[in-house]
N, C-alpha and C positions, 0 to 999 in steps of 0.2 A: 306619441304624445307623452310628455313627462307627467308623472303623478307626484304630488307633494307628500312629503313625510312631515307630519305635524306632531308637536308635543301634546301628550295627553294630560299633562299636569305641570304645575310650576316645579322648578328644581334646577339642578346644576348638571350639565352634561358631563358624565364621567368618562366615557370613551365610545368610540365607534368600533364595532366588532367586524365591520366590513370596510374595505378601502374603496375609494372612488374607482370605478372600472370593474369592480367585482360583480359577478352574477348573484342575484338573491332570489329566493323563493317566497311566495306569498306566505305570510305568517312567520317567517324566519326572524329571529331576534337579531337586529342590526345595530342597536345602540343601547346604552344603559344610562339612566338618569337618577341622580340622588335626589329624591323627593323629601318631604317633611320627615317621614318615618322609616323609609327603607329605600333600597335600590329598585327602581322600576325598569322593566325591560320594554323597549320600543320595538314593535314588529313591523316588518315590511308590509305596506298596504296591498301590494301586488307583486307579481314576479317581473323580473327585468334586470336592469343594470343600475347600480348606484351611480347616478350620473353627476351628482353635485352634492356638496354639503355646505351649509351656510353658517354653522356654528362649530366651534372647536371645543375639546375637552377643557373644562373649567368655566365655560361660558354659562351665564344664567339664562334660563329659558322660561317662557310663559305658556300657559295652556292655549292651544290653538296656533302657536307660532310655527311657521314653516322652518324646519331645520335642515331640509335636504330634499332631494327629488330622485325618483326612479324613472328611467327611460327605457325604451326598447333596446334589445340587444344591439351592440355596435354603436350606440349613440352616446357612449360614456365620454366624459371629459377626462383630462389628465388626472392621475391620482393626486390627492391632496398631499402636501408635504408632511412628513412625520415629525418634524421638529415641533417643539412646544409653541414657538412663536412664528407667525407667518413672515416670509421674507418681504422686503420692501416692494418687490414687483409682483406680489401675489394679487390675483383678481379680487375686486371688491366683493364683500358679502352680498348675497341675494337679499332683496327687500324682505323685511319681516312681515308676516301676516299674523296678526294677533286677534284672537276671538274676543278677549275682554280688554277693557281699557288698561294700559300698562300703568305701573306705579311711577312714582317720582324717580329721578335719576339716583343711582346708588350713592350713598354717602360715604363718609370715612369714619373710622373709629378713633375717638379721642381718648387715649388712655392716660395721658399725663397732663397736669395743670400747666398751661402756658407753653407746652411743647408741641411741635407738629405731630400729627397723627402718623403712626408707623404703617399700619396696614389699611388698605382700601377695603371697604365692605359693601355688601349689597344692601338694598333697602330694608331687609329684615335682620340686618346685623351680622350676616354671615361673611366671614373673611374670604376675599377673592384669592384663590390659590389653585394651582394646577394639581391634579391627582398625584403626580410624581413628587411635587413639593410637599404635599400633605403627608405622604408616606415617609419621606425623608425626615421631615420635622418630627414625626412621631417616633421614628427610630432614634433620632438624636436627642429627643427630649426638648425640642425647641418650641417656644410659645410663638405661634404664627402672628399673634396680635402685636408682637414686638419687632416683626420683620418688615422692612420696607420693600414693597413690590416694584420691580422694574419692568414688568410685562405690560401689555396693553391694558389701559384703564387702571393701572396700579396693581395688576394681578401678580401674586408671588410665584416665581418660577424656581426651579431647582437651584440655579446659580445663586439666588438670593439667600436660600437656606444654607448653601455651602459656605457663603461668605459672611454669614451672620456672626457678629461678635456679641456674646452674652453680656459683656461689661457695658454695652451701650443700652441695655434694657432699663426701663424705669424701675425704680424701687417700689416695694409695696406701699411705702409711706406716701407716694405721689399717685397711687392708683385710685381712680374714682370708682364709685359704685356703678355697676352696669345700668344702662337705660332699660326701661320696660321692654319686654319682647315685642309687644304690639300695642298700638293705640286702642283704647276701649271707649274713648269718648268721655271718660270720667277723669277727675284729677288723680294723678299718680301719687302714691305715698311719698313723703319726704325721703330724699336719698339718705341712706345710713352710711356712716363711715365704716369701711371694711376693717375687721379685726386684723391685728398685725402680730408678728412675733413667731417664735419657733413652734408654737403649739397649734398653728393652723396652716393649712395649705389652700391654694387657690385652684379651683377646678372650673374650666370653661364649660358653659352649657353646650350640649350637643344640639344639632338642629331639631332632633326629635323632642328633646326636653323643652326647648323654646316653644315648639308647636303645642305641646301638651299644656304648658303654662298659659299660653295665649288663649287656647280654646276653653280651658276650664275656668279661667278668669272671666272670659266673655259669658260663659254659661251661667256662672253663679251671680254675676253682676246684673245680667239682663233677663234671664229666664226665671220667673217666679215658680220655683219648684214646690210641689206638694207630694207627700209620700203616703202610700197605703201598703200595709203588710198583711200577708195571709200565710197560714200554715197548711201544708198539703201532705196527704197520706201518699207516699210514693211506693208502697209495697206492690200495688198492681203494675206500676211503671217498671219497677226493677224485675218483676216476674216476666213481663212481656219482653223486655230487653234480653233476658236470659234465653227465652224461648226463640227469639229471632236469631240470636248469635250462635246457637248450637250448630256445630258443624261448619260454620263459616270460617274462612281463613282470617288471620289477624287484620289484614289490610281492609277487609270488607265488613268488619264488625261495627255495629251501631253503638254510639256512646249515649250516655244520659243527656249530654249536652245537645246532641243531634235531635233527640226527642223533645227536649225543651224548646229548641229553636223551631221545630216543626209546630209544636203546640202554640208557641207565640204567634206564628204567622197565621195559623188557622183561626185563632181567636181574634186576630185583627180583622179578619173578614167580617166578623160580627160587629166590630167597632171601628169602622173606617175613619171616624173622626180622629182617632189616635194615630192614624197613618197620614195625618195632615200636618203641614208645616206652616209656621207663622212668618209672614213677611211684612209686618208693619201695618199696611192698610188693607191687606187681604190674606186669605188662606190659600194654600196650594194643597189639594187633596191628591194623593198618589194612587193610581189605579193598580200599580204593581206593588207587591209586598216583598221588599228586600231587607233581610235582617242582618244588621251589623253584628259581628261576634268579636268581642274583645279578646285579644291574644297577648299574653305576657311573653316578652322576649327574654332570652337567657342573659343578654348583656344589659338588661334594664330597659324600662319603658314598655310601651304597649302599642299595638296597632289593631285597628278594627278591619277585619276582612268581612266580605259581604256574601251571604247566601242569597243569590238572586232567585226571585220567584219561589221563595221558600214554602209558600202555601200550595204550590202546584207540583213541584218535583217530588218523586217518591222518596221515602225515608232512606232507602239504601243508596240511591243516587246522591242524595244530599250528603250522606255520611262519607262517601268516597270523595266528593268534591271538597268538602270541608277539610278532610285529612290532607289533600293535596295543597290547599291554600295555606293551612297551618304550617306545613313543611316549607313552602316557599317563603312565608313570612319570617320563619325562624332562621332561614338561610339568607335572608335579605335579598331575595330574588323574586319579588312579587310582580304580578301583571297588573296593568292599570285597572282592569275590570275586577280584580280581587278586592280593591279598596274604594270603589266608587259606587254611588247609587243607593246607599243605605237609606231606608225610610224609618227605621225603628231599630233599637239595639238591645242586645242581651249581654250582660256581664256576669260571668259565672265564677265565683270563688269557691265552689264546692270542693275542689281538690285541696283546699288549704285549711280545712277544719274551722270554717267560719259559720257561726250560728246564723247571723243575718247582717246585712249592711244596706246602705242607700247609695245608689250610683248617681253620678253627675250626667245630665242630659247632654248629648252631642248636638250642638246647633247645626242645622235648624230643626232637628227632629223634635217631636212633641213628647217623647217618652223613652224610658229605658227600664228594663227588668233587671233587678239584682238578685241572683240566685245563690242561696246559702248551701251549706253542706247537709246532706241527708243524714240524720242522726237517730239512733235508737233512744226512745224516750218513753216514760210511763204514760199510758193513755187509759182513759175510761171507755170500755167497750159498750156496745149498744145495750147489753143486758145489765149494765151498771157495775160489772166487775172490773178490776184493775188488771191491765196487761201491759205488754211492750209493743210499741209500734215504731215504724220508720217514718219520720216526719222531716219535711224540708220547708224552710221559710223563704218566701219570695216577697220582695218589695218592688213596687212600681213607682218610679218618679215620673211626674207628669207636669207639663207646661200649663200653668193655670190660665194662660192667655188663650189656650186652645180648648181646654177641657176643665171639668170640675170634679170635685171629690166623689160624687155619686157615680160618675162614669168610670173613674179609676177603680172604684170598688166593684162595680159590675164587671169590668174587664177581668179583674183578678178572680172573681167568683166563677166566671166562665172558663178561665184558664185552669183553675183548680179542678173544676168538673171534668175537663178534658184529660188532665194528667191522671186523675183518679179513675178514669174510664178510658185508658189509652188505646184500646182496640179501635176507637172512633177515628184515630189518626190514620188508620190503614185503609179506610173505606173512602 
């Protein structure tokens, strides 16, 4: 009996790593999907033979959509053609199973006033193009927005890039301002005329930057943030970390950020209301505490990986898991579980010599902790004398629809107590 392979998130299928007819093992990576912020690997749900695929590289997919199936050995269908476009006698695609209501049909990009659109786009504004066409366009310096796609649904294929004539491209004078990345329900600001001339260049938004723009606009427009800041003595934390890491190999060492994430999760046990999300007419309180961790990427942008059950796993286990997720995120090879299920987030700018900052909440979460740099500062000791201490400022941003200032302050007070008495994290 065949088992369906389903998409774990929205995105574009980049490629199949197995051909129809190939044997696959359970958990083996068989496909790659370009999601909002990185390349996500899709694993085989069970062992068997890749018996059919219902989407091809370049196709847009939705969460829960059936993209292929795995059957028992010997039940495989003929291998799918390797060409970018299916031949006329190819079998029809399998029915699509979608977990959520699909969006409207893909639109087209209108880049010139009164001129027909060049490139077909998806509903979120992403140009339809095969991976080969994208790579070739990047190498040749071709703007895909100016290329007419001859593939299925207007998708750009490599022949379109090869035959593209730059002289046919619209001039900057006729280029309109881009549409908003996503609808927020509020009136969009008036379109501004793009600057022109030799002193400016045009840079297309990446999928990640579009997603960041949409999420942060949604958060700041709809979530009423309030902020509470506290200063924490981190001398005990740094001393415990040094003691833990003595003699450990580099790959097993615990970071300050690991300890902060652990303290964040343990404190949320005392304040379950802050592990609650707002959904208009009701709250959803999460029983698991999964901490999102903001990771800066070397090529720009950021992605939040998720420390699952951060209040329960040991500190050493969490440290190892976090290191592995950070590496996958920076290599652009994350797993679906790396970036799903966060109930609260930590953003740490400690490595960048930042005294303190306020972070933007990730919808639908109710809060986020912003961690500054631990700094040597003058302090007044208990006996009234002046000395030097190691202090770190932490700011919590809270959704005022879910909680109030007093609870935010109480959370920080408990968080501060835990970091200043870090041995409690180990029991």
